[in-house]
C-alpha positions in Angstrom: 107.8 109.7 144.2 104.0 109.3 144.0 104.2 109.6 140.2 106.9 106.9 140.1 104.7 104.6 142.1 101.6 105.2 139.9 103.7 104.6 136.8 105.1 101.4 138.2 101.6 100.3 139.2 100.3 100.9 135.7 103.3 99.1 134.2 102.7 96.1 136.4 99.0 96.0 135.7 99.6 96.2 131.9 102.2 93.5 132.1 99.8 91.2 134.0 97.2 91.9 131.3 99.8 91.1 128.5 100.6 87.8 130.1 97.0 86.9 130.7 96.1 88.0 127.2 98.6 85.5 125.8 96.6 82.6 127.2 93.7 83.5 124.9 95.7 82.3 121.8 95.7 78.6 121.1 98.6 76.8 122.8 100.3 75.9 119.5 100.7 79.4 118.3 101.8 82.8 119.7 99.7 85.9 120.0 101.6 87.5 117.0 101.0 84.4 114.9 97.3 84.5 115.9 97.2 88.1 114.9 98.7 87.3 111.5 96.3 84.5 110.9 93.3 86.7 111.9 94.5 89.4 109.5 94.8 86.9 106.7 91.4 85.5 107.5 89.8 88.9 107.3 92.0 90.4 104.6 92.8 93.4 106.8 89.1 94.3 107.3 87.5 94.7 110.7 87.1 91.2 112.2 84.1 92.5 114.2 82.1 93.0 111.1 80.4 90.2 109.2 82.0 89.6 105.8 81.4 87.3 102.9 85.1 87.4 102.2 86.5 84.0 101.1 88.9 82.9 104.0 91.2 81.4 101.4 91.6 84.7 99.5 95.3 85.5 99.4 97.2 88.6 100.3 100.8 89.6 99.3 103.4 89.9 102.1 103.6 93.6 101.6 99.8 94.0 101.9 99.9 91.9 105.1 102.8 93.8 106.6 101.2 97.2 105.8 97.8 96.2 107.2 99.4 94.9 110.4 101.7 98.0 110.6 104.8 95.7 110.9 108.0 95.3 109.0 108.2 93.0 106.1 111.1 90.9 107.6 109.1 90.3 110.9 106.0 89.3 109.0 108.0 87.2 106.5 109.6 85.3 109.4 106.3 84.7 111.0 104.8 83.5 107.8 107.6 81.0 107.3 107.0 79.5 110.7 103.2 79.4 110.1 103.9 77.7 106.8 106.0 75.1 108.5 103.2 74.5 110.9 100.8 74.0 108.0 98.5 77.0 108.7 99.5 79.1 105.6 100.9 78.5 102.2 102.8 80.7 99.8 101.6 80.7 96.2 103.8 82.2 93.5 102.1 84.6 91.1 101.9 83.0 87.6 102.2 86.4 85.8 104.7 88.2 88.1 107.4 85.9 89.5 108.4 88.6 92.0 105.0 88.4 93.7 104.1 85.7 96.2 100.6 85.3 97.6 99.9 84.1 101.1 96.8 82.3 102.1 95.4 80.3 104.9 95.2 76.5 104.5 92.2 74.5 105.6 94.0 73.8 108.8 94.6 77.5 109.3 90.9 78.3 108.8 89.9 75.5 111.2 92.4 76.8 113.8 91.1 80.3 113.5 87.5 79.3 113.8 88.2 77.2 116.9 90.4 79.9 118.4 87.9 82.6 117.9 85.1 80.5 119.4 87.2 79.7 122.4 88.3 83.4 122.8 84.8 84.7 122.6 83.6 82.1 125.2 86.4 83.0 127.6 86.0 86.8 127.2 82.2 86.5 127.6 82.7 84.6 130.9 85.1 87.4 132.1 82.8 90.2 131.1 79.9 88.4 132.8 81.9 88.3 136.0 82.7 92.0 135.6 79.0 92.8 135.1 77.5 95.1 132.5 78.4 98.5 134.2 82.0 97.6 134.9 82.4 96.1 131.4 81.1 99.3 129.8 83.5 101.3 132.1 86.3 99.1 131.1 85.7 99.7 127.4 85.5 103.4 127.9 88.7 103.5 129.9 90.7 101.1 127.7 89.6 103.1 124.5 90.7 106.3 126.2 94.0 104.8 127.4 94.7 103.4 123.9 94.0 106.8 122.3 96.2 108.6 124.7 99.1 106.1 124.3 98.8 106.2 120.5 98.9 110.1 120.6 102.0 109.9 122.9 103.7 107.5 120.4 102.8 109.9 117.5 104.3 112.8 119.4 107.4 110.9 120.2 108.0 110.1 116.6 107.8 113.7 115.4 
């Protein structure tokens, strides 16, 4: 019974974090849409590292899906919605008609810059409230939790 209570407590805490995390994305887009725009912005590279990558450099849908570890249909549907919103555009390849390039629009780049600045500001405020020691402990525990959960998923798929 105690294991059940601990598991439910962890589930509830993670669900609360998931809901709170959703508030970090700009109100006009979802978390998954924000993740897609961030991936396009950084070309699948680590967004924590400075890059001189052109934010308008396109990616193919298959590259984007592979980098994000998601299915082509899911990413394609998300891109269609972001395209309707004016944040991305599809560009047909002139040499290979089967290939379509996807890139951020100026509106998409502006949204990402504002969203990232807002997210950094909010997370800095949260970490300041936690304090340096608790923030470092949080990083250590979250990294360990993610690693264990990833290993668990890997074992389940074997």
